[in-house]
C-alpha positions in Angstrom: 0.0 0.0 0.0 1.1 3.5 -0.8 -0.4 7.0 -1.2 -0.5 9.6 -4.0 -1.1 13.3 -3.4 -3.1 15.6 -5.7 -3.6 19.3 -5.6 -5.8 21.4 -7.8 -6.5 25.1 -7.5 -8.5 27.2 -9.9 -11.6 29.3 -10.6 -14.7 28.2 -8.7 -16.7 28.3 -11.9 -14.5 25.6 -13.4 -14.6 23.5 -10.3 -18.4 23.7 -10.4 -18.4 21.9 -13.8 -19.6 18.6 -12.3 -20.1 16.9 -15.7 -16.4 16.7 -16.1 -15.8 15.7 -12.5 -17.8 12.5 -12.7 -17.1 9.4 -14.8 -19.4 8.7 -17.7 -22.2 6.2 -17.1 -20.9 2.7 -17.9 -23.6 2.3 -20.6 -23.7 4.7 -23.5 -27.0 6.3 -24.5 -29.3 3.8 -26.2 -29.6 3.7 -30.0 -32.0 6.4 -31.1 -31.1 8.9 -28.4 -30.9 12.5 -29.2 -27.7 13.4 -31.1 -26.8 16.1 -28.5 -27.1 13.4 -25.7 -24.8 11.1 -27.6 -22.3 13.9 -28.3 -22.2 15.0 -24.7 -21.7 11.4 -23.6 -18.7 11.1 -26.0 -17.2 14.4 -24.8 -17.4 13.3 -21.1 -16.1 9.8 -21.8 -13.1 11.4 -23.6 -12.4 14.3 -21.3 -13.1 12.8 -17.8 -9.9 10.7 -17.6 -7.7 13.5 -18.9 -9.1 16.7 -17.3 -7.2 18.0 -14.3 -10.4 18.8 -12.3 -10.8 16.9 -9.0 -13.2 14.0 -9.5 -16.3 13.8 -7.3 -15.2 10.4 -6.0 -11.7 10.8 -4.7 -10.5 7.3 -5.9 -11.0 8.4 -9.5 -7.8 10.5 -9.2 -6.1 7.2 -10.0 -7.2 7.2 -13.6 -6.0 10.7 -14.2 -2.7 11.4 -16.0 0.4 10.5 -14.0 1.6 14.1 -14.3 -1.1 15.2 -11.8 0.5 13.1 -9.0 2.2 15.7 -6.7 3.9 13.1 -4.6 4.0 9.4 -3.7 4.6 8.0 -0.2 4.9 4.5 1.3 4.0 5.7 4.7 0.8 7.5 5.7 2.7 9.9 8.0 4.7 11.1 5.0 1.6 11.7 3.0 0.0 13.5 6.0 3.1 15.7 6.3 2.7 16.8 2.7 -1.0 17.5 3.3 -0.1 19.6 6.3 2.5 21.6 4.3 0.0 22.3 1.6 -2.5 23.5 4.2 0.1 25.8 5.8 1.2 27.2 2.4 -2.4 28.0 1.4 -4.0 29.0 4.7 -3.5 32.7 4.2 -5.6 32.5 1.0 -8.6 30.7 2.6 -11.8 32.7 2.3 -13.0 31.7 5.7 -11.3 32.9 8.8 -12.3 29.7 10.6 -10.4 27.6 8.0 -7.2 29.6 8.6 -7.2 28.7 12.3 -4.1 26.6 13.1 -6.0 24.5 15.6 -8.6 23.6 13.0 -5.9 22.8 10.5 -4.0 20.6 13.0 -7.3 18.7 13.6 -7.7 18.2 9.9 -4.2 16.8 9.6 -4.7 14.5 12.6 -7.9 13.2 11.1 -6.3 12.7 7.8 -3.5 10.6 9.4 -6.0 8.3 11.0 -7.9 7.8 7.7 -4.8 7.1 5.7 -3.5 4.7 8.3 -6.7 2.7 7.9 -6.3 2.6 4.1 -9.0 5.2 3.3 -8.6 8.3 1.1 -8.6 11.9 2.2 -10.1 14.8 0.3 -10.2 18.4 1.5 -11.5 21.5 -0.2 -11.4 25.2 0.6 -12.8 28.3 -1.0 -10.1 30.8 -1.6 -10.2 34.5 -2.4 -11.4 35.8 -5.8 -13.5 33.2 -5.7 -11.2 30.3 -6.3 -11.1 26.8 -5.0 -8.3 24.6 -3.6 -8.7 20.8 -3.6 -6.2 18.5 -1.8 -6.4 14.7 -2.0 -4.4 11.8 -0.8 -5.4 8.6 -2.4 -4.5 5.2 -1.1 -3.3 2.9 -3.8 -2.6 -0.8 -4.5 -5.4 -1.4 -4.0 -7.8 1.5 -3.3 -10.4 0.5 -0.8 -13.4 2.1 -2.5 -12.3 1.3 -6.1 -10.0 -1.7 -6.0 -10.3 -2.2 -9.8 -8.5 1.1 -10.5 -4.8 0.6 -11.4 -2.0 2.6 -9.9 -1.1 5.6 -12.0 2.7 5.3 -11.5 3.4 1.6 -11.9 
């Protein structure tokens, strides 16, 4: 078991494009469907694995391009350390004063450590100024608990 870290920051409007953040339905539209429905299905099927947007289900980071992996760690404590560093680096940009609180951030890191030690994934998100959004995720790999059929992106 090991862990991969992912970070995305960008405009909230782009983050809100949920069609590109969820995998396409496993079955394509039936024959005779409206052409625009078929076209949209094809677009999502082609774009979802490649777009850098955070997936709605954290485990789907594993099908994204290898270049999006920000770090790989064998130990949960190493992954948690990276997560804490990212929170510390970005805290000054958080839109909410409560999210900037160091006690609150320490609690998030401690909770993440427990989840990663158990083999679960961690996903955190914060609204930033302007309005932007920061998404941080650490995904447990080989295998992933929620999606064991997904292959490791770096093997």
